[in-house]
N, C-alpha and C positions, 0 to 999 in steps of 0.2 A: 251319516256320522258314528265313527267309530265307537266299540262298546266303552274302551275308558272314556272317552270324551263324552259320553252320553251318563257316565258314570259321574265324572263330575261336575257335569251339569246338575244332576238328582241330586247330590250332595251339597252344590253351594247353594243351591236354591233351599236345598230342607235346612240348612245353617242359618240362611239370612230365614228364612221366615222362624226359624226359636230365635232367632235373635229380636225381630221384631216382637214377636210373643214373651220375649224376659219381663219387661214391665208389669205382664197379667201372671205369668207364675211364680215372680216375685211375691206378687200381693197374695196370691193364694195359695201360693207352696209354704213361704214363712208360718202364714196360721195354720197351715194343718202338718207340716213335718218339721219345721223349724229351719237355725239356717243352715244346718251342715248339707241336706240335698242340695237344698237352692246355691250357694257358694259352690258344690262341684259343679252342677248341671251348668253355672255359669262360663265358669273356668273352662269346662270340657267342650263346651258348644266354642268361643273364641279358639280356644286352641285349637280344636278338629278344625275351622274354619282356615286358618292361618296354614295350616299343616296342606290342606285342599287346594290351596290358592295363594301361595307365598309370597305378599309382600313386604314394602315397609307400615301402608296401612294396617295392611289384617298384623303383624307381627305387633302391634303399636297397639291394638286395640287386644290383643290378647293377654301383654302384658299389662295390659294395665287391668283387664278382668281375671289375672292371676293375683296382682299384689293386691286389689281389695277382695277376692273370694279368701285368700290367706289372713287376711286381717280379720274378716269376718267370722272365720273358722275360731282365729288365734283368741280375741276378745269376745270371741260369743257375744257379736254384736251385730246389727243387723246394718245400721247404717254407712260400713263400707261400701259395701254392696249396691246401695241406694245411690249411691253417689258416683256408680258407674255411669249415667248419661251425664251426670256433670261433668267428669273427665272424658268423654267421648266428646264431649261440644270442646272444652280447652285441648284436646287433641287434634281435631279437625281444626279450629280455629288456627292452630300452629302450623300445622299441614296448607292449611291453603293462607294463610298469612306469610309463610317463609316462602311462598310459588311463587311469589309477588317480588320477590329478586330476583328472578328471570323469568321461566316463563309460568305465567299462570292455569292455574289447574282449569278453570272454564278456560282457556283457550286451548288447551290441551284433548280437552273433550271435543270443542268446536270444531278442533282440524280434526277429528277422526270420521265427518263427516263431510268438512270444509278444507282440505289438504290446504287448497291456496287460498288461506283468509286473508280479506283485503286489509289496510292501516286502520279501517274505521272497525272492522270484525278485532280485531286486534285489542284497540282502546275501550269497543265493547267488553272485551271477557275481561279485560279487566278493574273496568268499573266493577263488574258482574261480581269478581272474586271477590271486591272490597267489602260487596253489600252481601257473600255469604258469611265473611269474619263478623259485619257485624249480626247477625241472624246467631252466629255459633254463641256470640258475647251475652243477646239476651235470652234466646235459649237456656244456654246454658247457670243462668242466669235466675231464670224461673224453675229452671231444673233443681240448682240449688239451695233455691226457696221452700219449694216441695219437700225437699228434705229435712231441711230445718224447723219447718211448720210441724213436721211430726206426722203427720196424716196420710197413711199408706195407702187410702183410699185417691187425695187427691192428688199424690206423688205418681202412681198410676195412672191416671185420668190425662193429666199431662204430659207423662214419658211414653206411653204406650196410645196416647187415642193425638192428643192434641198436636203435639210437635214434631208427630208422621205428615198428619194434615198439612200443618206448615210448610213442613221441609218440602210436603209433594204441590202444594202451590207456589211455593217460592220455586220450583226448578221447572213448573208448564212453563210458570208464567214468562219466567225467564228464557226458557224455549221460543215460547210463543212469539216472544218480543224481540228475541233476535232473529229470528224467520222472517218477520215484517221488516226492521229496519235492513235487513242485509240484504233481502228483494229492493228494496228502496233502494240503495246504494250501489246495487250491482247497475252497472252501465245499460243504456236501451241500446239495442239494435234498430 
């Protein structure tokens, strides 16, 4: 692996870790340091990630972070930053939902492992993309409820723990079920 590729992997991994830790940092940082340092860190992390790994998705996340961080700083209010998980769920819902009009996102991921995905696999992936859309609606709704309820600890538990666990369960469960289903659908020799 070249040095530039290694640096990109390290910085990408660090940015992903910082993003996952954001709810904990927001919960702790807002009570210790105030709005501006937390807003600047959110905007900086997301902008760095977008610049290190340019994609429509990463620039979308960065734009959301920049707008919400700027609103928090201008209004001197923490709520806009706390809406970040809600906005991310909305953005992912839009991304997955719009992919249903062409090639669903889950199918694109599946084709990385199985380029010659059979028609059953294509149908499966379309259905799973719809499941993810439903998940983003539910997860975003609960994230919104945690903001509106006004308990920063509850917000942190949902957005920093529970939602990540649910994402991992859905991702792993779908991956395993897809493998089992595709193995059963494969022609017997």
